[in-house]
N, C-alpha and C positions, 0 to 999 in steps of 0.2 A: 866402518862406516855402519854398524846400527850403533856403537857409543857414539857416533857425530849429530846419525840422521834418526836414529831412532825413536820410536816412540816407546814414554812405558807405562804399562800397566801391571796390574793386580794379577797374579796367579797363585796356583794353588802344588805346595813340592807337590804329590807323589811317595817320591820314593829317590831314596840313593843305594844304590848298589854297584860295586864294582867300579868305581871310577865312572860311574854313570848319575849323575843327574835328569829324573823324568819328571815331568812336571806340565800342569793346564789349564790355558787362561784363551777369553773368548774374545774377540775382534768385530765390534756391528754386529753380533749375536749369530756367529760359528763360531763352534768349539777349539781348541785346538787341542792335541796332544803332542805336549816334543819331549825329544830327551838330547840332554847335552855329556858330551867327553869330559871331564873335568880333574882329569887324573896326573896333566902338567901341571893344576890350577888348585893342588889340595893345600898348600902353605892360604891361600888368600880364602877359602872357609873361614869365615868363625868362627868362636871358640861357641858353643851349644846352640848350634844350628838344630833345628828339630827334625824329625825323621819327615814329620807330614805339615803340613802349615802353611798359612798367606808366607812368600814370595810378591819380589815387582823382576821383569821381566820387560827386555828393553829388544820390539820386535819393526822389521819394514815396516810403513803404510802403505806399500806398494803393493808388497806381498807375504803377509802375518805372518806363513807358516815359517814363514826363515826369523828366528828369533834366539836370545843368548837369557842367560840366569845372572852367567860369571865371565869375570874377565876382568888380565890383571890390573887396570886402571878404574874396573865398576864393578861392584855387588849387589844380586838383589838377593842375594840373599839376611832376612831376619836375625842374630841372634832369641832363641827361646828365651824366656821369662816367666818364673813361676807366678 
């Protein structure tokens, strides 16, 4: 559902640990901190993703706490560039 109807926004990747992505983002002045289990999606993680930094998030505009950073058809992860 989030892939087709979710709003896209900027987020910060806080940590990658044990197959989990920890990230934070703000919607209408409210700060959210979330995690997503991506252990089954590791093949979709782009090469060179920095452990911290700017990413994209898709969230439900009716329930902004419901969000994703990675799916089989979409990735909000940005490869790290020097």
